C-alpha positions in Angstrom: 0.3 0.0 -0.3 2.8 2.1 0.0 3.4 2.8 -3.8 1.5 4.6 -6.7 1.3 1.8 -9.7 -0.3 3.3 -13.2 -1.0 1.2 -16.0 -1.0 3.4 -19.3 -2.9 2.2 -22.4 -3.2 4.0 -25.6 -7.1 3.9 -26.9 -7.5 2.0 -30.2 -3.9 2.9 -30.9 -3.2 1.7 -34.4 -6.5 3.5 -35.6 -5.6 6.5 -33.4 -2.6 6.8 -35.4 -3.9 6.1 -38.8 -6.6 8.7 -38.3 -4.1 11.5 -37.8 -3.2 11.1 -41.4 -6.9 10.8 -42.4 -9.3 12.7 -40.3 -12.0 12.0 -42.1 -11.8 8.2 -40.9 -13.0 9.4 -37.4 -16.4 9.5 -38.1 -16.3 6.4 -40.0 -15.9 2.8 -39.1 -12.4 1.5 -39.7 -9.9 -1.2 -38.3 -6.3 -1.9 -39.0 -5.1 -5.3 -39.8 -4.9 -8.0 -42.9 -7.3 -11.0 -42.8 -7.8 -10.3 -39.0 -8.5 -6.8 -37.2 -5.6 -5.8 -34.9 -7.7 -2.8 -33.3 -10.7 -1.2 -34.7 -12.0 2.4 -33.8 -14.4 3.2 -31.8 -17.1 3.9 -34.5 -16.6 0.2 -35.9 -17.1 -1.1 -32.5 -20.6 -0.4 -31.9 -21.3 -2.9 -34.4 -19.2 -5.3 -33.0 -16.2 -5.3 -34.4 -13.4 -5.9 -32.0 -9.5 -7.1 -32.1 -8.8 -10.8 -33.1 -11.7 -10.8 -35.5 -11.8 -12.2 -38.9 -11.9 -9.4 -41.6 -14.5 -11.1 -43.3 -16.5 -11.4 -40.1 -16.3 -8.0 -39.0 -17.6 -7.1 -42.9 -20.5 -9.2 -42.2 -21.1 -7.2 -39.3 -20.3 -3.7 -40.7 -20.4 -3.9 -44.5 -19.1 -0.4 -44.6 -15.9 -0.9 -42.8 -12.7 0.2 -44.0 -9.9 -1.9 -43.3 -6.6 -0.4 -43.7 -3.1 -2.6 -43.6 -0.6 -2.3 -40.4 2.1 0.2 -40.8 4.3 -0.6 -37.5 7.1 1.6 -38.4 4.5 4.7 -38.3 2.9 3.6 -34.9 6.8 2.6 -33.8 7.3 6.3 -34.1 4.4 7.4 -32.6 5.1 5.1 -29.5 8.5 6.7 -28.9 7.0 10.0 -28.8 4.1 8.5 -25.9 7.4 7.0 -23.9 9.6 10.6 -24.2 6.7 11.9 -22.1 6.2 8.5 -19.9 9.7 8.7 -18.8 9.6 12.3 -17.2 7.0 10.7 -14.7 8.9 7.1 -14.6 12.2 7.0 -16.1 12.1 3.1 -15.0 8.9 2.5 -17.1 7.7 -0.8 -18.2 6.6 -1.3 -21.9 3.9 -3.9 -21.9 3.0 -3.9 -25.3 3.6 -0.9 -28.0 0.8 0.6 -27.0 0.7 -0.1 -23.2 3.0 0.9 -20.5 3.3 0.5 -16.2 4.8 3.2 -14.3 5.3 3.5 -10.6 5.0 7.6 -9.6 5.6 7.6 -6.4 8.7 9.3 -6.3 7.2 11.9 -8.9 4.3 12.5 -7.0 6.1 13.0 -3.4 9.0 15.5 -5.3 6.3 17.5 -6.9 3.8 16.9 -3.9 1.0 16.2 -6.6 -2.3 13.8 -5.7 -1.8 10.8 -8.2 -4.9 11.8 -9.9 -3.8 15.0 -10.7 -0.1 13.7 -11.5 -2.1 11.6 -14.0 -4.5 14.1 -15.5 -1.3 15.8 -16.1 0.3 13.3 -17.9 -2.6 11.9 -19.8 -3.1 15.9 -21.5 0.3 16.1 -22.4 0.1 13.3 -24.2 -2.8 14.2 -26.1 -1.7 17.4 -26.7 1.9 16.8 -27.7 1.2 13.6 -30.0 -2.5 13.8 -30.7 -3.2 10.6 -28.9 -5.5 9.8 -26.2 -5.2 7.2 -23.8 -6.6 5.9 -20.6 -5.1 5.1 -17.2 -5.6 2.9 -14.1 -3.9 4.2 -10.8 -3.8 1.7 -8.0 -1.4 0.1 -5.3 -0.1 -2.9 -7.6 0.7 -3.3 -11.5 -2.5 -6.1 -11.7 -5.1 -3.7 -10.1 -4.2 -0.7 -12.2 -4.2 -3.2 -15.5 -7.7 -3.5 -14.7 -8.5 -0.5 -13.4 -7.6 1.3 -17.0 -10.7 -0.4 -18.5 -13.0 1.1 -16.2 -13.1 4.7 -17.9 -12.3 4.0 -21.4 -11.6 5.8 -23.9 -9.4 8.7 -22.6 -10.3 8.2 -19.2 -9.0 7.1 -15.9 -9.8 5.3 -12.8 -8.2 5.5 -9.5 -8.1 2.9 -6.3 -6.8 4.7 -3.4 -3.6 3.2 -1.1 -6.5 1.5 1.5 -6.9 -2.0 2.1 -10.9 -1.3 2.4 -11.1 0.3 -0.9 -9.0 -2.4 -2.5 -11.6 -5.3 -1.1 -14.1 -2.9 -2.2 -13.2 -2.7 -6.1 -12.4 -6.5 -6.1 -15.6 -7.8 -4.4 -17.7 -7.2 -7.6 -15.1 -7.6 -9.9 -15.9 -10.3 -12.5 -13.4 -13.1 -12.5 -13.2 -13.1 -15.9 -11.5 -9.5 -15.8 -8.6 -11.0 -14.5 -5.2 -11.8 -16.1 -5.1 -15.3 -16.0 -8.5 -16.9 -16.1 -9.9 -17.7 -19.4 -12.9 -18.8 -20.7 -12.5 -22.1 -19.6 -11.6 -21.6 -15.9 -14.2 -19.0 -15.7 -16.8 -21.7 -16.5 -15.3 -23.8 -13.7 -15.3 -21.3 -11.2 -18.8 -20.5 -11.8 -20.1 -24.0 -11.8 -19.3 -23.9 -8.0 -21.1 -20.1 -7.4 -17.9 -17.9 -8.7 -18.1 -15.1 -10.5 -16.7 -12.6 -9.0 -13.7 -12.1 -7.0 -15.6 -11.5 -4.0 -17.2 -15.0 -4.3 -14.1 -16.9 -3.7 -13.5 -16.7 -0.2 -16.7 -18.5 0.8 -15.9 -21.1 -1.7 -12.2 -21.3 0.0 -12.7 -25.3 0.7 -13.3 -26.5 -2.6 -10.6 -24.6 -4.3 -7.0 -26.6 -3.4 -8.7 -30.1 -4.0 -10.8 -29.0 -7.5 -7.9 -26.7 -8.6 -4.7 -27.8 -6.8 -2.3 -25.4 -4.8 -0.8 -23.0 -6.8 -4.6 -22.6 -8.6 -5.9 -21.9 -4.7 -3.2 -19.4 -3.7 -3.4 -17.6 -7.1 -7.5 -17.6 -6.4 -7.1 -16.0 -3.0 -4.3 -13.4 -4.1 -7.1 -12.2 -6.6 -9.3 -12.1 -3.6 -7.3 -10.0 -1.9 -6.4 -7.7 -4.4 -3.0 -8.9 -4.7 
């Protein structure tokens, strides 16, 4: 509970970069990929299109979908611009992918006497102003929670989980287990079958966990329940 960790996630990154060169696409359903979509803009998502979907399936959902081939050189250049700003808040930040990063802003907030939410708001505003790319953020006591929190107010938003045990437990209590990295569809169905739908359901059913799934899964699930 002593650290302030932030997960930054660019909003529809590849699509957003393409829209900088072709602003007319912002109001039209558009996706990036070839054969399989790597991302789509938020207009396309309203039709049910999503990353990882076959392009021909997406075309059935949205016949007017514009599909653009990937240009990684362009995306990498834009990612470098964003990372230069992130480094000012945490020189040791970690990139999770081309459009995601984890930062520990504990020292930055202490040195600048800033509230974590204020610091992240400032960071996001700078990224938008200087790179023209919007980002969403999750702020939490640890990286796993920050990752989940960054999806709460997408796009172009942020969500804060205070460094307080009660606040953490309140957050995870109603969190669907499928939202946890490491719990896939099969494991989700198995947990649902014994009455575990949210992280808050894990502790009351703890007697079954090691017997059904083994000690390693038991420890992992208890950590999920505790927000660790």
